C-alpha positions in Angstrom: -112.6 -1.9 3.4 -111.5 1.4 4.9 -109.4 3.7 2.7 -105.8 4.2 3.6 -104.6 7.8 3.7 -100.8 8.6 3.6 -99.9 11.4 6.0 -97.4 13.9 4.5 -94.8 12.8 7.2 -95.3 9.2 6.0 -94.8 10.1 2.4 -91.7 12.2 3.2 -90.1 9.4 5.4 -91.0 6.7 2.8 -89.0 8.7 0.2 -86.1 9.3 2.5 -85.9 6.0 4.2 -87.4 3.3 1.9 -87.1 4.2 -1.8 -83.3 4.1 -1.8 -83.5 0.4 -0.9 -85.4 -1.5 -3.7 -85.7 -4.7 -1.6 -87.3 -2.8 1.3 -89.6 -0.9 -1.1 -90.7 -4.3 -2.6 -91.3 -5.7 0.9 -93.4 -2.7 1.9 -95.6 -3.3 -1.2 -96.0 -7.0 -0.2 -96.9 -6.1 3.4 -99.3 -3.3 2.2 -101.2 -5.9 0.1 -101.5 -8.1 3.2 -102.6 -5.1 5.3 -105.4 -4.0 3.0 -107.8 -7.0 3.7 -107.3 -6.4 7.4 -104.6 -9.1 7.9 -103.0 -8.1 11.1 -101.4 -11.3 12.3 -98.3 -13.0 11.0 -96.3 -11.9 9.1 -97.3 -8.3 9.9 -97.2 -8.7 13.6 -99.6 -5.8 14.1 -99.7 -4.4 17.6 -101.1 -1.6 19.7 -98.6 1.1 20.8 -98.5 2.7 24.2 -97.0 5.7 26.0 -96.8 8.8 23.8 -98.1 6.8 20.8 -101.2 5.5 22.6 -104.1 5.2 20.2 -101.8 4.2 17.4 -100.8 0.8 16.0 -97.8 -0.5 14.1 -96.9 -3.4 11.8 -93.6 -4.9 10.7 -92.3 -4.4 7.1 -89.0 -6.2 7.5 -86.6 -6.7 10.3 -86.5 -3.5 12.3 -88.7 -1.4 9.8 -92.2 -0.5 11.1 -95.3 1.4 9.8 -97.1 3.4 12.4 -100.8 4.0 11.7 -104.0 5.2 13.2 -107.3 3.5 12.5 -110.3 5.7 12.6 -114.0 4.8 12.1 -113.9 5.6 8.5 -110.3 5.5 7.4 -106.7 4.4 8.2 -103.9 6.9 8.3 -100.4 5.8 7.8 -98.4 8.2 10.0 -94.7 7.1 9.8 -92.3 4.5 8.4 -88.8 3.7 9.5 -86.7 1.7 11.9 -87.8 1.1 15.5 -85.7 4.1 16.7 -86.9 6.4 14.0 -90.6 5.9 14.5 -90.9 5.3 18.3 
């Protein structure tokens, strides 16, 4: 299993956008546990991004909330978290 690294922008946005909503923070924890063993199908709905975010991927946390990440050969970097409009 590749280690997951949290980019400083991810950490900053998580604190700003997620921690104030306990239900959303709990949902992120649940989805993160699914993500770790490389579960990318339902309910995460993982997908490849295009355009200016080409080379990155995203998965769904809840409703309109997404995690944008990049998967490298030896690690996964969580880049951003927020609503569709905030991260894309």
